N, C-alpha and C positions, 0 to 999 in steps of 0.2 A: 891195165887190168882194173876191173871194178872192185873196189874194196868193200868189205863187209860193213854192216851198220851204216847204211846210207839212208839219208832222208831226201825228200824231193821238193820240188816247187809247190806241190799241192799241200804240203804240210804247213805252209806259211801264208799269211795274208799280207804281211809287210812287204812292200814292193821292192825295196833295196835288197832284202834277203833273197827274194825270188830271183832278182837279177844276178846276184852273186852266184847262186847255184847254177843258173843258166850259163854263166860265163865259163864254167868248168867244161861245158860242152860234152857231157857224158850222159848217155841214155841208158836206162836200166829200170829195175823194179825197186820200189821203195819198201824198206823194212818196217815202216811205221804206219803208213796209211794204206799200204798194199796197192798203190797205183802202179800200173805197168807201162813200160816203154815211155818213161818220162825223164826229164832232166833230174839227175840225182847228184849228190855230193857226199863225201865222207862227213859223218856227223860231227867229228872233232873239228874239222875245218870250219864248218858252219858255226859251231859253238864259239870258236875263237873270234869269228867275224861278229857275232852277236855281242859277245862280251866287250869287244872294242867299242861298239856302238853305245852300249849301256854306260861305259865309263866316260863317254863324251858328255853325258848329261848328269850322271849320278857319281857320288863319291862316298867313301867310307865315312860314316858319321864321326868316327873317332878323330878325323882330321880337323873338324870345324865345330862340332856341337858339344856343349857341356854335358857332363854325366853326373846324375844325382845318385850317389851310392846308397843313400837311405831309401830311395824309391826303386833302386836297381834298374834304372833306365835312363835313356837320353832325354834331354830337355825338349827335343823335337821328335815328331813321329818318324819312324824309320820303316824300311821295307827290305826284305831279302830279295835276291835276284829272281827267285821264282815268282814272287808276288809282282815284281816289276814287269816281267814278261807276260804273265797271265792277265793282270788287272790293269796296269798302266799302259803298256804298249800293245796289248791285244795281238800278240804275234802270230797266233796259230790259225791255220785254215780250217774250214768246215769238213775237210776230208778226214780229219783225225777224230775218231770217236772219243779218245782219251789222250790229251796231249802230255800227260804226266810221264809216261815211259820215254818219250822223246826228250822232254825237258830234263830228265835225270841224266840222259846221255850227252845232252848239249853242253850243260854248264854244271860245275860243281857248286852245289848250294852249301857253302861252308858256314852259313849263318851270318856273313858280313852284313852289318846294318847300314843300308844305303840311305842317303838323303840327296836331294838335288844339290848340285854345285852352287856355291854362294848361298847357303841356306838362309842366311839372315838378310839377304838382299831383297830388292823389290820383286814382286811376283813376275813371272815370265809374261811378256806382252804388256806390262804396265810399269815400265822403268821410271826411276826417279826423274830422269831427264824430261819426261812429259810434264811432270808437275813443275819442274823448274822453268820450263818454257812458258807455262801458263802464269806462273808467278811473275816472270819477266814482263809479259804482255800487260798484266794488271798494274804492275809497278810503273811501267813506262807511260801508261795511259793516265794514271790517276795520282801518282805520288812524286816521281823523280824522272825528269826527262833530259834536260840540258846538262845535268851533272851526273848522268848515268855511268860515265866512264871514270869518275873520280873514286878514289879509295880513301877510306878513313884509316887513321893510325891503328885502331884496334880491330880492324876487319880481318876475319879469318879467310885466308886466300882459298881454303878448301870449302867454304860455304857457298855452294853453287846457287843458292837462292838469291844472292846478291847479283844485280844485273851485270856488272863488269866481270865478275868471276865467271858467270855463266857463259858470257860471250866468248871469253878466252878459252873456256872449256870446250865450247863448240869448235872454235878455231883449231884446237889441238887434236880433237878426236873425231869430229864428224865432217866438217866442211871440206877438208882435203879430199875426201872420197868422192865429193860431188864436182870437183873441178875438172873441166874438159877444155880442150883447145878448139877454138873456132878458127879453122884453117884459112890461109890466104886464098882468095878466089871464091869463097862462099858468097852467095848472093842473098841479101836481106832487103826488106821492103819497109816503107813507111807511108801512111795514108793520111790525107786531109780531105774533108768535105769542101767542095768548091761550087757554090751556088751563084757566084758573081760572074760566071762566064768569062773569066779572064785567065791568062796564062800564069801559072804559079812558077816562080823561080826557084833555083836551088836553095837560096837562103830561107825560103818558106817551107821547104820540104825536108830540111835537116833538123837537128835539135833546135828548139826554139831559143830565142835570145833570153837572157836571164830575166829581163823585165817582163817577159810574157810567159814565163814558166809558171804553171799552176801547181797546186797541191796534188800529188799523184801517189800511186801505190808505193813507189820506191824513193821518191824525192819530194821534199817540201817546196812550197812556193819560193822562187828566187834561185833555186838550184836547178840547172838545166841538164836533163838526161835525154838520151835518144830512146824513144819508145817505138818499137817496130815489131816485125814478125818475120817468119821464115817463108811465108807464101803471101801473094797478093790477097788471096781470099781471106786469110785470117786478119789482115790489116783492115780490109773493108768492113768485116764484121765488128772489129773492135771500135771503130769510130761511130758505130750505131746510126747509120744513115736511114732516111725515110725513102719510100718508093719515089722514083723520078729524080732523086738527088744525084749529083755528080760527085764522084770520089776520085781524086787524083792520087795515084800510087807511084811513089818514087822507087827506082831500082838502084841499089848501092852495092858495090863490091868490096869485100874485106881486103885491105891491102897491107895490113900488119897482123901478125899472129896475136890473137886475143884469148885470154883466159876467162872462161865464163863458169859461173856456178849453175850447174844443171839441176833445176828443181822439177824437171819434167820426167825424171827417171821413173821407170816402172819397176817396182820392187816385187820380186818373185815371192811366192808363198814360202812359209817357213819350211826349211829342209828337215827331213827325218834325221833323228840321231844316228841312224844306220847308214846315212850318206857320208862317204869319206870326206866330203868337203864341209860337213857340219862344224860350226864353231859356236860354242856355248854363248860367249859374250855377244857375238854378232847376231845370232839368230834370236836370242831371248831378250836382249836389251837394245843393241844397236839398230837392228832392222825395225822394231816397233816404233822407236823414237823417230827414225827417218821418215817412216810412213806418216806419222802424226804431224811432224814438223813440216814436211813438204806439203801435205794437204792443207795445213793451217795457213802457211805463209802464201799459198797460191789460191786461196779461196776467193770467190768473187765478192767484190764490194759494190753495192748498188749506189746509185746517185742519191737515194734517200737516206743512206747511212750517214751517221755523224763522221766528220773528217778525222775524228780522233782514232777511228779504226785504222787509219794509215800509219799511225805513229810507230807501232812496233816494227813494221817492215822498214820504215824510214830509218829508224835508229839502227836496226840490224844492217841495213845497206851501208850506212855511214861507217859502221864498224868494219865490215869486211872489205870495204874499199880502201881502208887505211892499213890493213894488216899485210905484212910480208909473210907469205906462206913458204918461204925458201926452205925452212927446216922440216916441212911436212909434205912438200910436193916437189919431187925431184924432176927438174927439167934442165939438162945441161946446155950451156951456150955453145957457140961455134967451136970453141977450143976444148969442149968436154968438161968444163968446169961448172959447178953448181951456180945457178943464176937466181936472181931475185924473181919472185912470183907474186904479182899483185893482180887481184881479180878485177877484170874490166867490165863485167856485166853479169846479168842473171837471165837464164832461160827458164820459162815456166809455161804450163799449159794454159791455153785460153779458156776462160770461164764462159765464153759466149759461143765459140765454134768448136764442135767435137773434133778432136785430134789436131786442133790448131796449136801452134807453138809461138808464144810471144818472146821477144828479146828486148831487154833493157840494157843499154850501154851507158856507163858512167862518164859521160862527157857532154859538153855543151856544143854550141853551133860550130866550133872549130873541128868537130869530129870528122867532117867530110870535106872533100875538095872536088873541084871540076878540072883541076890541072894536076894530074898525077906526077908529071915530070918535075914540077917546081915545089911540091909539098912533100917533105920527108916526115912530117909530124902527124898528118891526118891518119885516121884509122880506116876511113871508107872513101871510095871513089864514086862520085855521083854519075850514073850512066844515063840518066834521063827519067822520063815518067810517062805514064799512060793514064787516060781518063776512062773511068768506068761509070756507066749509068745504072743505078739500081732499078731493076725491073720487077723484083718480087722479094718479099720477105716471108719466110716460112716459120711457123711455130709448131713444134711437135709437143704433144702432151700425153699423159696417161692418167686414167681415173684412179684416184686413191680410194681405198676401202674406207667406208664411213666408220667413225669411231662409235662404239656402243654408248648409248645414252646412260648417264649415271643418274639413277633415281634418287630422289630425296635431296637434290641440290638446287 
């Protein structure tokens, strides 16, 4: 039976509220905007749904904010629930000539002074972690590098502006969410330009010998890592060949389960507070930092850039390679017991090929083998290689709008 005092989907512009009303699967006439034969719902049910959403982001100022009795007010600006729904969340649809009658029936405006949760914290979308990461990069580049992991006796462990503290803060709060398993059987690739018209052997297509390893994004000279990709095409692009050059692409199969840090994740847009899966800390702090961090650590580095630009990612890699994430990432062993978790590599977007995925594995030339039966320690099985000749290089561009000329300069 359709209950009295029903509002409808046309009363609201907020998509989650509209979906909630539609989920009731009741058609009828709206008592507020006069729409007919539309999805409707008891106004009390909708009001409870909306109040739950408001309280995901807002809280009573009395819980967190100081009160100045002489001024008869809180030390931060507050809003009542009507102001939040009308001004901040812009809840109501254009079908309502006047939303006030519906607003009065939806929620009881008892005058509770609301403020954003964590009112003294950083603004939403601009968390302290972004500033700490930028401080870390500057410190590692210009002040402290080889002693970044050392602590002084008087150091405050909660001061995340200190490089070591910030890295451990990342390890405890952010990095575990980015860990993924590279399954056995996955095929990965590695490429080398070959203009000498000779056959390249396995030893020349795996991680380089330590003496030949150069300064790279994730590793300094002398430390050998495997730099490859998830497709032959991305590997060919990454070695930046010229037209008519030959590129040899090795094919390798993963033969041990590997844990990789996935920096190629696509972060979805911020959820509405009226989404049941909305989490204040994740949406307002965690997600903005991940977006900034992943973008910054994966940004392209040009050949003309100073090699000092590699240093923050090299130090970061050295750190995560040594950390046991057992307490933060559960992966049981064959007996169902908690096992050690060490990150074996990093996956990130190619800065050269659209939709291309690069993969760096933290191991030298012993990473791969040609004899899977006699090697229990290798991570990869070398399956062979194919030679590709570059026939065309494409460059796409777009015209930028001219900047207005500044007079008097």
